[in-house]
N, C-alpha and C positions, 0 to 999 in steps of 0.2 A: 255497640255492634261494630263500629268502625275498627276498633282495635283488634277484634277477632278476625275480620277480613284481612287486615294488614298482616297479622300473625300467620294466618293460613297461607297467604301469598308468599310470605318470606321463607316458608319452609322449602320451596323449590321442587316439590314432587308433584306428580300428577293429581293424586287424590286431594291433596291440600289446595292445589290450584283451583280445582272444581269447587271445593268447599268455600274457598275465598270468593269465588265468583258468585256462588249461591247466596252467601251472606251479603255480598255487595248488592246484588239485585234486591234481596229482601229489604235491606236497609234503605235502598233508593226508593222503593215503593213506600216504605214507612215514612221516609222523609217528606214525600209529596203529600201524605195524608195530614200532617200537622198544619201545613199551610192551607189546605182545603178546609179543615175544621175551623181554623181561624177566620177564613173568609165567610163560611156558612154562619158562624156565630157573630159576624160583624166585629171581630176583634183584631183584624189585621192592622198592622202599623208599619210605618217606614222603618222604625227601629227593628221590628220583628223580621222584616224582609232583609235588612242589612245583616242582622245577626245570623239568619239562615244562610245567606250568601257566603259570609265569612266562614261559618262552620263547614259548609259544603266545600269551599276551596281548601280548607285545612285537611278535610277528610280525603279530598282528591289527591293532594300532595302526599299524604301518608300512604294512600293506596298505591300510588306510583312508586314510592320508596319501597313498599313491601314487594311489589312485582319485581323491581330492580334487584333487591336482595335475593329473591327466589331465583331469578335468572342467573345471578352471579353464582349462587350455590349449584345450580344445575349445569351451567355452561362456562363458568369462569368470570373473573372480575372484568376483564376487558370487554367481553361480550355484553356485559351489562352497563359498564361505565360510559362508553361512548354514546349509546342511544339515550341513556338517562341524562347525560350532560346536554345533548341536543334538546331533549324534552324540557329540561330545566330552563335553558336559554329561551326556547320558544315560549314556554309558559310565562316567564317573567315579561317578555315583550308583549304577549297577548294581554296580560293583566294591566300593564301600563297603558296600552293603546285603548283598551275597552273602558277601564275605570277612571281615566283621567281625561279631561278635567273633572275633578272630584265634585260631588254634590248634585249631579244630574241623573244618576242611575246608570245601570248597565248598558253600555253602548250608546248613550244618549247622543254623543256627537255624530253618530252614524244614522240617526233617524232621518227618514226620507230617502234612504239609499237602499239598494238591493242587499248591501252588506249587513244592514240591520237585521233583516230576516235570517241571514246566515248566522249571525251572532246568536240570535235567540234560539235557533235550531241546534247549533253546536254547544251552546252554553247549557243546554238541557242535560238531564241525566241519562239520555239515551245511550251514551257510550258504555254504560254498565253492561248492556246486553252484548255488545261487541267483545268486551273483556271476557264475559262468560263463554262466549262462542270460542274465542282463542284458547281459553282454559280447557274446554271440552276437547279440542283438538291438540292439546298439550303444546301450544305454540305461543305462550306468553312472551317468548323472546321476539317473535315476529311482531307481536302487538307493540312491544316496547320500541322497536325500530320504526314501525309505522307511526306511532305517537310522536317519536322524536323528530322525524322528518315532517310529518303532517303539521305539527305545531309551528314549525318554522315557516312552512309554506303559508299557513293561515296568518301568521304574524306579518309576513311580507304583504299579503293581500290587504290586511288591515292598514298597514303603513301606507301603501299606495293609494288606498281609498281615502284615508285621512289627508294625505298630501293633495289629492285631487280636489277634495272638499275645500281645503284651505286655499289652494290655487284659484279655484273657481270663485270663491268668496272675494278674493283680492281683485279680480278683474271684472267683477259684476258691476255694471253701471248703476248709479243711484237713481 
């Protein structure tokens, strides 16, 4: 399903944008179901969660690429390239800040802070409804800019929180 949504978004026209948004929402709902079934059948595993997270991240990247291609077709390459480059830079920083140090799970180094709840909220699939809404209003270009700037603001907030955590840990008396 992910490849269909990417293909629809990459077309760059209004109807294809809505179809891409609908397929994205449907695939997001479907994606949540497999984890729920695994939990209900007591078949969940760390590897399953890892695999699901990696597949979700790949699909997210492909979705944003599809949106960027569609915006480029609709508004020109520059209108797409700048916000996509911002999104790519912010996304890489977020990935590094959330998933490293490796081995502890998503955002583990932020546990016990308010940022941890923000990470769990933003790392959910709720953004798919926002994409659909922007597609309905034929403003995926605005979404791309919002995601480009927003990802960098979020990365900066993560960095500052991580710096504060490490600074506080260094001056904490034993």
